[in-house]
N, C-alpha and C positions, 0 to 999 in steps of 0.2 A: 529070449524068443525076442525078434525085435519087428519093429514095424517097416515095410519098406513100401518107396514109392517108385516105382519104372514105367516107359517106355512100351507102350503094348502095341498092335495090331489096330490100326482105327474099325472103331465104331460106327456106328450112325443109329438115330430111333428109328424102331422098326415101323413105327406108321404115322400119320400127321397128326393128327392125337398125342403124341406123346407131349409129356410137359418138355418144357426147355426155357433159360432164359436168355433171353435177348437183351445184349448192351447194342442201343445205337451210339455211334462217335461222331456225329454230324451231318453232314447229309450222305458221304461215300461211305465210311467205315465201319461194319458190324461185328461183334463176335456171339458165336450162339455156343453154348454150354448144354451136353445133355449127360445128366450122370443113371445111371445104371445101378441101385440100390443093392446091395446084397445083406448088411446085416446094419442095424440100428446103432444110435449112437451119433455124437457130430465131434469128438475128438478122439484122439489114441495118443495116452501121453507113449512118446517116445525113451527120454530120459530125464537129467532134474532140469533140464533148460531146453528143449524142444517136443513139438506136438506137432500132429497131422489134423489138419481141419480135413476133415473124411467129406464135406461139401465140396470140398474145392482141388485137393488133393497139393492141397502149400504146405510144407513144414515153413511153423510160425516158431518163437521163442513165448516162452511163459515168461511174465513182467517180472520184474526183479525189483528192487529199490536202486543196487545198482547195476548201471548197464554194462551188458559184457561187449567184447568184440565182435562175438556172433550176432546176438542182439542187434549193434548198430548194425549189420551187414544186412538182416532180415531187413529192417526198418528202413534203409537207403534202398533195397530192393523194391520195397513193398512203392516208396516216394514216387520212383521215377517208374513204375508202373502207371502212376496214377495222370502224372506229368505225360508221357504217352498220350493216353485216352483222354488228356484236357487239351492236348495239342492237339490232336486231330478232332476233336469236337468243334473247333474253332477256324479251323486254316481248312476250309473249301475253297478257297481261290488265291493259290499265293504269289497274283498276282497285290493282291491289298496288303500284304505283309512287309516290314520290312525285317531283317535278323541283322543282330546286330554283338556285336563282340566289346566289352567293355574292360580296359583292363588298367595297371595302374604303373607308374612310373618306377618307383620303388616294391621291395618283396613285402606286399602287404598281405600281412598274415593275419586279420581280424572280421570275420565274419560277419559281429555288428554294424561295425563303421561300412561296412559294403555293401550292409543294406540301409543303411542311416544314407549313400550315397546314391541311392540308386531312388531314395524317394526325393531326394532333391534335383536328381536329375530328370524323374518323370516332371517334379514339378516346371522345371525349366523347358523342359521338352514340352510341355503344353503350351506355354506362355508363347516359345516361339511358332507354333502350328498355328495360333489365334492370331498373334500380331502379323503375320504373313498368310494369312486368308485360305489355310491350311485346314483339310478335317482335321476330327481329334481321334483319339488312339483308345485301343484295347493294353492291357500290352500281359504279358507270361515273362516272369525273371526269373532265372534260375540260377544258384552258385556251380563253380567248377573250380575244385580244388587243384592245385598243381603238385606234381613230386615234388619240387624245392618248399614246399610249404605254406607259398601263394595260393592269393584266391582272385578269380577274376569272376565276369558275370557274361549271360547270354540274354537278352533278350529277342524276342518275339513282341514287335509291334505290327497289332492290328488296324486297317485304316477301315470307317465308315465311309466309302469311296468303292467306286470303280475300279481303281489303282491308288498305290500306293506313292505317298507327292516325294519325288525324288529331292532328295537331301545330300550336298556331298559332303564327304568324310570329316574335311577341316571343321566343317561349320557341326558335325558330330563332333568330334575333340572339343569344340568348343563349348558346347551345351556340357558333356561330359565333365571338362575338367583337370583330370587327374593322370590321363596319359593315352596311351593307343587307344584309336576304335577299328573295329572292320564290318560291314554291309558285308555281304554275301546273299547271293541270290539262291530263292525256294525253287527258281524254275524246273520243271519237269519232277519236280519230289512230288509223287504216287501215295508216299505213309509218312508225312512231315512230322508225327510222333515218333515214329523208329527212328528217322534221322536223325534228329535233332538227340532225342534221350543217347543213343549211341556214342555221342560226344561226349556226355557227361559222363559215362559208363568205361567205356574205354579208353588206352594208350596206345600211342604211338608204338611200332611192335622195336624198335632201332631205342628209341628213349627207354622206354620199360624194363628191355635188356640192360640199357648202360647205368642204368637207376635200382636195378635189383629188386623189380615190381613184379610181384605174385601174380597171374590171372586165367584165366579158366582155358580158351581158343586162340590158337593165332588163326587167322580171316584177312582174308583179301576185300577188303571195301570200296566201291566210287564213290569216291566225292569230288567237290569242286573246288578250284582253287580261285581265286580273289577275282580271274575274268570268267568266271561263271562255267569255266571249262571241265569236265568231265579229267578226272584222276585216277589211278588208282593206292590204294594205303594200305598196308598190312600193320593190325592193330592186335591188340589183346585186350580180349573178350573181356569185361568185367574188372581189369586190372583199377580202374579208378574206383571202385566203390569203396576198395580197404582207403583212401584218403580221406575220406569225409569223417569229420570228428563228430564224436557221439551227442548226440541231443539238436543237430544240426537243421535247422528251416532250409530246405533244399529250393524251394520254390515258393512265391508268390504272384499271383495272379489279381487282374482289378475286376472290380464289382462285375460290371458288364460279361465277363467271361463265362462260356457255359458249360457245365457240365452233363459228362455221357447219361443218357438215358437208360434204365434198366428196367426192364418189364421182366415179369414170370408168364409164357403164354405157351400154344403149343409150335410142334416143329412145321405144322402146315401155316400158319398164321405169318410165324417167325418169315418163312420162303417169300412168302408173300410179298410182306416188306420188303427184303431183301431183293426180289427181284431177279435181274438177270444178272446181277455183280458177280464177278465171278471168286472164285474160292481160291485166296490164296497161301493160306495157310488152314495144315491142322496137324493135331497132336491127341494122342488117348495115353493118359496114365491110369497105370490101377494102384492102388492104395489098401496093402495086404499083408498078414503075414505071415509064414510057413503054412497053414491048414488053412488059413478062413480071404476069401476077397472080402470087403468091406465095399467098396465103392472103384465104380470104372466109369470116368471123367474124361469126357470127348470136347475139347476145343474145338470151332471151327470158324478163322476169320476172311471177310469176304469183301472184297473194295472197288469200288463202279470204277475208280481208276486206275485199275492194278491190273498186273497178267497172273493167270496162273501159274502157280509155282508148287512143285512138291517137297521145298527143300528146307529146314528150320532157319526162317530170315528170322524170325524175333529173336532179339538180344537176349542173350542169360542172367534175367533176373529174375 
């Protein structure tokens, strides 16, 4: 008799006094989690490798001495969820940010070297900013593996000013020193965490087919080109997760980067904090077996800059 986690019809807290968990990610994005508990216990074993966290409905891996492929996929998914929330905590105004991609001239396959090079880039970047009378920055760096085995990095640079300074791409490349750099706009992006982590999880559909990389769902996304113009792109959702080596540290942040604030509160108090932010996503899952229901968990996402939606806009992490 196995444990099943499945999508069900949405439920809501029956009253304003019901306890919920509120996660605040900056000034604009919120997650409310409501749990209807049917039985006691915190975890339920599925098999020798997996268990269900009954408080969240997440399927997780038992820790073993040797990390398996399935273990690594679980770790990558959790890291990208954490990264998504951190990005949303720190980007309330895209005008203050630079989104930068750093690549290598050669087929560079050493993640340790990449992080060492990014540390040097940070020092050179701060030296350049200081010498040119520009504001200092906080950063969020993340590694993206390529299907051919190489690595490059995405950087979100967040400046302590009303608007990020303009730095020509040729100057960025000289500061980086190792190859091509590309700066893209986040203008008009209402959920930057979702938008940016999609680049780390998904692969262009045509490329995935050519390379034989498996994924979950084909989806058409709206992205921006080098000139900031919207274009459509078909991607294989989640395909890139399988390219991350075991034990890789996917992202790093500077000391001034904020973390999500998670509190236990009531439905009524949570809604007061959220105010008139529209509901942009909702999902309810049920954790149980053939005879019993252990927990039913409702997730709601609100975004002050977003528009109400009823489709699954969150990536399959």
